[in-house]
N, C-alpha and C positions, 0 to 999 in steps of 0.2 A: 735210225740213229741209236747208237749204244750210249749208255749213261756215261761212259768214260770220255766221249767226244766233247762234252761240255767243258771239261777242264783243260782240253787241249787247244782251245782258241780263246783269244782275248782281244777286245776292241776298246779303244779310247779315242776321243777326238776333242778338238778345241778350235775356237775361232778367234781371229783378231780382226777388228774393223775400224773404219774411220768414216766420219760423216764430213763431206766436203763443205758443208754450210750448216748454219743453225736455222731451224724453221720454227715457227710458232705452232702452238697446239692446233691440230686439225689440218695443218698444211701438209704438203707432200714432203716426206723425208726420204733421203737417199743414203744408203750405206754401201761402201765398198768393203768387202770382207774376203778373207782367205781362211779356208778350213783345212786343218791338218788332221788326218786320222791314222791310227796305227792298228793293223789287224795282223795277228800272228798266223792266221790260216791262209794268207795269200802270198804269192811269190814276191810282189811289190809290197813290202810290209808297211810302208808309209805312203799315204795318199795325199794329194794336194788338189784342192778345188777352189778356184777363184769364184766369188759370188757377188751378185748385185741384189740389193734389197731395197724395195720401194714400199712405203706404207703411208697411209693417210687415214686418220680415224681408226676404224677397226678393220680396214682392208689391208692385206699384206700380199705382195708379190715378191717372190725370191727365186732367182734363177742362177744357175752356175754350170760349169763344165769341168769334169774331172780331168786334169792333165795327166794323171797317172793311168787311169783306166780308159781314157778317150771316150767318155760317155757323159750324158747329162747328169746333173746331180739329182738326188731323190727329192728335191724340194718342189713344192707346188703352190699355186695361189690359194690363199685361205682368207676367210672372213670370220672374225671372232664375234661372239655375241656379247662382248663387253661393252656396256654403254659408254659413250664418250663423256669425259668429265672436264669441266672447266677449271683450270688452274690459274691462280693469280699470276700476273706477269711481273 
């Protein structure tokens, strides 16, 4: 890679999402999201990826499929080490 290649590409992305229901702390949460990304170095400069996100406590599963590239999204199941906190209801 030449040093000039870094200035010739640009990437930005954003997500919009909605939760179909309100869940209490520690319960299963579900989000429907859509991700838009723009990459100047690809033929399809704008990518679209619908996503599903499920999480409970510190466990998160997010999955999606890029409709632009016809491939799975780069998300994967994760578990964070953040301790659960109780919040007043």
